[in-house]
mmCIF file of the C-alpha atoms, coordinates in Angstrom:
data_MODEL
# 
_entry.id   MODEL 
# 
loop_
_atom_site.group_PDB 
_atom_site.id 
_atom_site.type_symbol 
_atom_site.label_atom_id 
_atom_site.label_alt_id 
_atom_site.label_comp_id 
_atom_site.label_asym_id 
_atom_site.label_entity_id 
_atom_site.label_seq_id 
_atom_site.pdbx_PDB_ins_code 
_atom_site.Cartn_x 
_atom_site.Cartn_y 
_atom_site.Cartn_z 
_atom_site.occupancy 
_atom_site.B_iso_or_equiv 
_atom_site.pdbx_formal_charge 
_atom_site.auth_seq_id 
_atom_site.auth_comp_id 
_atom_site.auth_asym_id 
_atom_site.auth_atom_id 
_atom_site.pdbx_PDB_model_num 
ATOM 1   C CA . MET A 1 1   ? 99.564  47.558 113.425 1.00 0.00 ? 1   MET A CA 1 
ATOM 2   C CA . ARG A 1 2   ? 102.348 48.849 111.210 1.00 0.00 ? 2   ARG A CA 1 
ATOM 3   C CA . LEU A 1 3   ? 102.109 51.946 109.032 1.00 0.00 ? 3   LEU A CA 1 
ATOM 4   C CA . TYR A 1 4   ? 104.025 52.782 105.900 1.00 0.00 ? 4   TYR A CA 1 
ATOM 5   C CA . LYS A 1 5   ? 104.174 55.900 103.763 1.00 0.00 ? 5   LYS A CA 1 
ATOM 6   C CA . ALA A 1 6   ? 105.397 56.233 100.203 1.00 0.00 ? 6   ALA A CA 1 
ATOM 7   C CA . ASP A 1 7   ? 108.566 58.272 99.810  1.00 0.00 ? 7   ASP A CA 1 
ATOM 8   C CA . SER A 1 8   ? 109.322 60.580 96.853  1.00 0.00 ? 8   SER A CA 1 
ATOM 9   C CA . LYS A 1 9   ? 110.199 57.533 94.685  1.00 0.00 ? 9   LYS A CA 1 
ATOM 10  C CA . GLY A 1 10  ? 107.011 55.672 95.627  1.00 0.00 ? 10  GLY A CA 1 
ATOM 11  C CA . THR A 1 11  ? 108.808 53.176 97.876  1.00 0.00 ? 11  THR A CA 1 
ATOM 12  C CA . ALA A 1 12  ? 106.976 52.241 101.071 1.00 0.00 ? 12  ALA A CA 1 
ATOM 13  C CA . GLN A 1 13  ? 108.818 53.524 104.133 1.00 0.00 ? 13  GLN A CA 1 
ATOM 14  C CA . PHE A 1 14  ? 108.036 52.256 107.639 1.00 0.00 ? 14  PHE A CA 1 
ATOM 15  C CA . ILE A 1 15  ? 106.816 55.174 109.791 1.00 0.00 ? 15  ILE A CA 1 
ATOM 16  C CA . GLY A 1 16  ? 105.736 53.459 113.003 1.00 0.00 ? 16  GLY A CA 1 
ATOM 17  C CA . GLU A 1 17  ? 103.842 50.724 114.769 1.00 0.00 ? 17  GLU A CA 1 
ATOM 18  C CA . ASP A 1 18  ? 101.597 50.157 117.764 1.00 0.00 ? 18  ASP A CA 1 
ATOM 19  C CA . SER A 1 19  ? 99.434  47.380 119.149 1.00 0.00 ? 19  SER A CA 1 
ATOM 20  C CA . ILE A 1 20  ? 95.720  47.646 119.769 1.00 0.00 ? 20  ILE A CA 1 
ATOM 21  C CA . ASP A 1 21  ? 93.321  45.906 122.131 1.00 0.00 ? 21  ASP A CA 1 
ATOM 22  C CA . HIS A 1 22  ? 89.915  44.642 121.157 1.00 0.00 ? 22  HIS A CA 1 
ATOM 23  C CA . THR A 1 23  ? 87.896  47.605 119.958 1.00 0.00 ? 23  THR A CA 1 
ATOM 24  C CA . ALA A 1 24  ? 84.180  47.772 119.283 1.00 0.00 ? 24  ALA A CA 1 
ATOM 25  C CA . LYS A 1 25  ? 83.042  48.484 115.743 1.00 0.00 ? 25  LYS A CA 1 
ATOM 26  C CA . GLY A 1 26  ? 82.778  52.212 115.077 1.00 0.00 ? 26  GLY A CA 1 
ATOM 27  C CA . GLU A 1 27  ? 84.900  53.241 118.061 1.00 0.00 ? 27  GLU A CA 1 
ATOM 28  C CA . THR A 1 28  ? 87.878  55.578 117.774 1.00 0.00 ? 28  THR A CA 1 
ATOM 29  C CA . MET A 1 29  ? 91.382  54.161 118.241 1.00 0.00 ? 29  MET A CA 1 
ATOM 30  C CA . ARG A 1 30  ? 94.501  56.102 119.047 1.00 0.00 ? 30  ARG A CA 1 
ATOM 31  C CA . LEU A 1 31  ? 97.870  54.844 117.838 1.00 0.00 ? 31  LEU A CA 1 
ATOM 32  C CA . THR A 1 32  ? 101.209 55.997 119.182 1.00 0.00 ? 32  THR A CA 1 
ATOM 33  C CA . LEU A 1 33  ? 103.630 55.615 116.308 1.00 0.00 ? 33  LEU A CA 1 
ATOM 34  C CA . GLY A 1 34  ? 106.705 57.163 117.861 1.00 0.00 ? 34  GLY A CA 1 
ATOM 35  C CA . GLU A 1 35  ? 108.169 60.566 118.461 1.00 0.00 ? 35  GLU A CA 1 
ATOM 36  C CA . SER A 1 36  ? 109.363 63.085 115.925 1.00 0.00 ? 36  SER A CA 1 
ATOM 37  C CA . PHE A 1 37  ? 112.775 64.519 116.724 1.00 0.00 ? 37  PHE A CA 1 
ATOM 38  C CA . ASP A 1 38  ? 112.305 67.184 114.025 1.00 0.00 ? 38  ASP A CA 1 
ATOM 39  C CA . VAL A 1 39  ? 109.255 68.754 115.685 1.00 0.00 ? 39  VAL A CA 1 
ATOM 40  C CA . SER A 1 40  ? 109.316 70.066 119.247 1.00 0.00 ? 40  SER A CA 1 
ATOM 41  C CA . ALA A 1 41  ? 107.072 71.963 121.615 1.00 0.00 ? 41  ALA A CA 1 
ATOM 42  C CA . LYS A 1 42  ? 107.928 73.984 124.690 1.00 0.00 ? 42  LYS A CA 1 
ATOM 43  C CA . ARG A 1 43  ? 105.058 75.128 126.931 1.00 0.00 ? 43  ARG A CA 1 
ATOM 44  C CA . LYS A 1 44  ? 105.258 77.684 129.710 1.00 0.00 ? 44  LYS A CA 1 
ATOM 45  C CA . GLN A 1 45  ? 102.784 79.501 131.903 1.00 0.00 ? 45  GLN A CA 1 
ATOM 46  C CA . THR A 1 46  ? 103.127 83.251 131.411 1.00 0.00 ? 46  THR A CA 1 
ATOM 47  C CA . ALA A 1 47  ? 100.548 84.551 133.923 1.00 0.00 ? 47  ALA A CA 1 
ATOM 48  C CA . TYR A 1 48  ? 98.400  83.374 136.828 1.00 0.00 ? 48  TYR A CA 1 
ATOM 49  C CA . ARG A 1 49  ? 95.897  85.322 138.898 1.00 0.00 ? 49  ARG A CA 1 
ATOM 50  C CA . VAL A 1 50  ? 93.246  84.371 141.445 1.00 0.00 ? 50  VAL A CA 1 
ATOM 51  C CA . SER A 1 51  ? 90.361  86.691 142.232 1.00 0.00 ? 51  SER A CA 1 
ATOM 52  C CA . THR A 1 52  ? 87.347  86.356 144.514 1.00 0.00 ? 52  THR A CA 1 
ATOM 53  C CA . ARG A 1 53  ? 83.735  87.234 143.829 1.00 0.00 ? 53  ARG A CA 1 
ATOM 54  C CA . VAL A 1 54  ? 80.674  86.986 146.057 1.00 0.00 ? 54  VAL A CA 1 
ATOM 55  C CA . VAL A 1 55  ? 77.570  85.208 144.747 1.00 0.00 ? 55  VAL A CA 1 
ATOM 56  C CA . GLU A 1 56  ? 74.569  84.955 147.067 1.00 0.00 ? 56  GLU A CA 1 
ATOM 57  C CA . GLY A 1 57  ? 76.838  85.394 150.087 1.00 0.00 ? 57  GLY A CA 1 
ATOM 58  C CA . ALA A 1 58  ? 79.339  82.737 148.978 1.00 0.00 ? 58  ALA A CA 1 
ATOM 59  C CA . LYS A 1 59  ? 82.924  83.606 148.121 1.00 0.00 ? 59  LYS A CA 1 
ATOM 60  C CA . LEU A 1 60  ? 83.911  82.011 144.828 1.00 0.00 ? 60  LEU A CA 1 
ATOM 61  C CA . ARG A 1 61  ? 87.309  82.079 143.158 1.00 0.00 ? 61  ARG A CA 1 
ATOM 62  C CA . ASP A 1 62  ? 88.157  82.817 139.546 1.00 0.00 ? 62  ASP A CA 1 
ATOM 63  C CA . TYR A 1 63  ? 91.465  81.571 138.146 1.00 0.00 ? 63  TYR A CA 1 
ATOM 64  C CA . ARG A 1 64  ? 93.062  83.271 135.149 1.00 0.00 ? 64  ARG A CA 1 
ATOM 65  C CA . SER A 1 65  ? 96.034  81.621 133.498 1.00 0.00 ? 65  SER A CA 1 
ATOM 66  C CA . SER A 1 66  ? 97.956  82.410 130.331 1.00 0.00 ? 66  SER A CA 1 
ATOM 67  C CA . PHE A 1 67  ? 100.239 80.085 128.406 1.00 0.00 ? 67  PHE A CA 1 
ATOM 68  C CA . GLU A 1 68  ? 102.700 80.126 125.526 1.00 0.00 ? 68  GLU A CA 1 
ATOM 69  C CA . VAL A 1 69  ? 103.547 77.078 123.417 1.00 0.00 ? 69  VAL A CA 1 
ATOM 70  C CA . ILE A 1 70  ? 106.545 77.424 121.098 1.00 0.00 ? 70  ILE A CA 1 
ATOM 71  C CA . LEU A 1 71  ? 106.444 74.901 118.262 1.00 0.00 ? 71  LEU A CA 1 
ATOM 72  C CA . LYS A 1 72  ? 109.568 74.325 116.170 1.00 0.00 ? 72  LYS A CA 1 
ATOM 73  C CA . ASN A 1 73  ? 109.812 72.355 112.949 1.00 0.00 ? 73  ASN A CA 1 
ATOM 74  C CA . GLY A 1 74  ? 113.208 71.192 111.698 1.00 0.00 ? 74  GLY A CA 1 
ATOM 75  C CA . LYS A 1 75  ? 111.744 69.380 108.708 1.00 0.00 ? 75  LYS A CA 1 
ATOM 76  C CA . ALA A 1 76  ? 111.996 70.637 105.132 1.00 0.00 ? 76  ALA A CA 1 
ATOM 77  C CA . THR A 1 77  ? 108.189 70.417 104.871 1.00 0.00 ? 77  THR A CA 1 
ATOM 78  C CA . PRO A 1 78  ? 105.493 72.193 106.890 1.00 0.00 ? 78  PRO A CA 1 
ATOM 79  C CA . VAL A 1 79  ? 103.641 70.230 109.595 1.00 0.00 ? 79  VAL A CA 1 
ATOM 80  C CA . GLN A 1 80  ? 100.406 70.563 111.510 1.00 0.00 ? 80  GLN A CA 1 
ATOM 81  C CA . VAL A 1 81  ? 100.652 69.938 115.253 1.00 0.00 ? 81  VAL A CA 1 
ATOM 82  C CA . ARG A 1 82  ? 97.663  69.040 117.422 1.00 0.00 ? 82  ARG A CA 1 
ATOM 83  C CA . ILE A 1 83  ? 97.858  70.677 120.852 1.00 0.00 ? 83  ILE A CA 1 
ATOM 84  C CA . ALA A 1 84  ? 95.388  69.171 123.355 1.00 0.00 ? 84  ALA A CA 1 
ATOM 85  C CA . GLU A 1 85  ? 95.287  70.968 126.694 1.00 0.00 ? 85  GLU A CA 1 
ATOM 86  C CA . PRO A 1 86  ? 93.417  69.576 129.695 1.00 0.00 ? 86  PRO A CA 1 
ATOM 87  C CA . VAL A 1 87  ? 91.192  72.204 131.334 1.00 0.00 ? 87  VAL A CA 1 
ATOM 88  C CA . TYR A 1 88  ? 89.020  71.456 134.349 1.00 0.00 ? 88  TYR A CA 1 
ATOM 89  C CA . GLY A 1 89  ? 85.975  73.048 135.907 1.00 0.00 ? 89  GLY A CA 1 
ATOM 90  C CA . ASN A 1 90  ? 83.799  75.779 134.431 1.00 0.00 ? 90  ASN A CA 1 
ATOM 91  C CA . TRP A 1 91  ? 86.291  77.155 131.891 1.00 0.00 ? 91  TRP A CA 1 
ATOM 92  C CA . SER A 1 92  ? 86.425  79.440 128.894 1.00 0.00 ? 92  SER A CA 1 
ATOM 93  C CA . ILE A 1 93  ? 89.230  80.580 126.616 1.00 0.00 ? 93  ILE A CA 1 
ATOM 94  C CA . THR A 1 94  ? 89.362  84.377 126.915 1.00 0.00 ? 94  THR A CA 1 
ATOM 95  C CA . ALA A 1 95  ? 92.184  85.098 124.454 1.00 0.00 ? 95  ALA A CA 1 
ATOM 96  C CA . GLU A 1 96  ? 94.077  83.030 121.892 1.00 0.00 ? 96  GLU A CA 1 
ATOM 97  C CA . SER A 1 97  ? 96.411  83.536 118.956 1.00 0.00 ? 97  SER A CA 1 
ATOM 98  C CA . GLN A 1 98  ? 94.654  80.773 116.978 1.00 0.00 ? 98  GLN A CA 1 
ATOM 99  C CA . PRO A 1 99  ? 91.122  79.377 117.268 1.00 0.00 ? 99  PRO A CA 1 
ATOM 100 C CA . HIS A 1 100 ? 90.519  76.281 119.387 1.00 0.00 ? 100 HIS A CA 1 
ATOM 101 C CA . THR A 1 101 ? 87.829  73.631 119.442 1.00 0.00 ? 101 THR A CA 1 
ATOM 102 C CA . LYS A 1 102 ? 86.276  72.203 122.579 1.00 0.00 ? 102 LYS A CA 1 
ATOM 103 C CA . GLU A 1 103 ? 86.874  68.475 122.150 1.00 0.00 ? 103 GLU A CA 1 
ATOM 104 C CA . ASP A 1 104 ? 85.003  67.582 125.333 1.00 0.00 ? 104 ASP A CA 1 
ATOM 105 C CA . ALA A 1 105 ? 84.197  69.130 128.723 1.00 0.00 ? 105 ALA A CA 1 
ATOM 106 C CA . PHE A 1 106 ? 87.855  68.957 129.788 1.00 0.00 ? 106 PHE A CA 1 
ATOM 107 C CA . THR A 1 107 ? 89.896  69.444 126.594 1.00 0.00 ? 107 THR A CA 1 
ATOM 108 C CA . ALA A 1 108 ? 90.724  72.442 124.390 1.00 0.00 ? 108 ALA A CA 1 
ATOM 109 C CA . VAL A 1 109 ? 92.395  71.557 121.079 1.00 0.00 ? 109 VAL A CA 1 
ATOM 110 C CA . TRP A 1 110 ? 94.370  73.687 118.642 1.00 0.00 ? 110 TRP A CA 1 
ATOM 111 C CA . LEU A 1 111 ? 95.596  72.576 115.203 1.00 0.00 ? 111 LEU A CA 1 
ATOM 112 C CA . VAL A 1 112 ? 98.691  74.654 114.608 1.00 0.00 ? 112 VAL A CA 1 
ATOM 113 C CA . ASP A 1 113 ? 100.511 74.927 111.285 1.00 0.00 ? 113 ASP A CA 1 
ATOM 114 C CA . VAL A 1 114 ? 104.281 75.181 111.631 1.00 0.00 ? 114 VAL A CA 1 
ATOM 115 C CA . PRO A 1 115 ? 106.276 76.199 108.557 1.00 0.00 ? 115 PRO A CA 1 
ATOM 116 C CA . ALA A 1 116 ? 109.190 74.191 107.200 1.00 0.00 ? 116 ALA A CA 1 
ATOM 117 C CA . GLU A 1 117 ? 112.345 74.890 109.221 1.00 0.00 ? 117 GLU A CA 1 
ATOM 118 C CA . GLY A 1 118 ? 110.419 77.484 111.240 1.00 0.00 ? 118 GLY A CA 1 
ATOM 119 C CA . GLU A 1 119 ? 108.398 78.065 114.357 1.00 0.00 ? 119 GLU A CA 1 
ATOM 120 C CA . THR A 1 120 ? 104.927 79.118 115.428 1.00 0.00 ? 120 THR A CA 1 
ATOM 121 C CA . ILE A 1 121 ? 103.944 80.459 118.827 1.00 0.00 ? 121 ILE A CA 1 
ATOM 122 C CA . LEU A 1 122 ? 100.522 79.614 120.233 1.00 0.00 ? 122 LEU A CA 1 
ATOM 123 C CA . THR A 1 123 ? 99.309  81.801 123.083 1.00 0.00 ? 123 THR A CA 1 
ATOM 124 C CA . TYR A 1 124 ? 96.082  81.468 125.018 1.00 0.00 ? 124 TYR A CA 1 
ATOM 125 C CA . SER A 1 125 ? 94.409  82.535 128.251 1.00 0.00 ? 125 SER A CA 1 
ATOM 126 C CA . VAL A 1 126 ? 91.835  80.554 130.177 1.00 0.00 ? 126 VAL A CA 1 
ATOM 127 C CA . LEU A 1 127 ? 89.368  81.617 132.862 1.00 0.00 ? 127 LEU A CA 1 
ATOM 128 C CA . THR A 1 128 ? 88.164  78.958 135.278 1.00 0.00 ? 128 THR A CA 1 
ATOM 129 C CA . LYS A 1 129 ? 85.307  79.894 137.600 1.00 0.00 ? 129 LYS A CA 1 
ATOM 130 C CA . GLU A 1 130 ? 84.163  78.228 140.791 1.00 0.00 ? 130 GLU A CA 1 
ATOM 131 C CA . GLY A 1 131 ? 80.411  77.762 140.812 1.00 0.00 ? 131 GLY A CA 1 
ATOM 132 C CA . GLN A 1 132 ? 78.312  79.339 138.083 1.00 0.00 ? 132 GLN A CA 1 
# 
């Protein structure tokens, strides 16, 4: 599959291509069209703490982690970046600089707007609990 986008003069410009396998009708496909050198992301863990709690005589651990994702846009136009973070276990987002959606049991997703020739910083904290 090849994709084109009209430029400012209306001329079709090639923006990327990918191949697809057989896909059932109504199913979602994901295409990888290439990488943007004008948009970058740098992720780092800023905090990590493990604590223990006792539930019905069992010691269970809670894990608290915080992260920072710095998104930079070198383009002359603003962009929206989709950040999908894998999260496992019994998790909840306890703090965040922008709202997330829970895509499935193991994925938190943020849609982050990054201004033209600027940057946006996404921060979030997640609590993962053993047991209930």
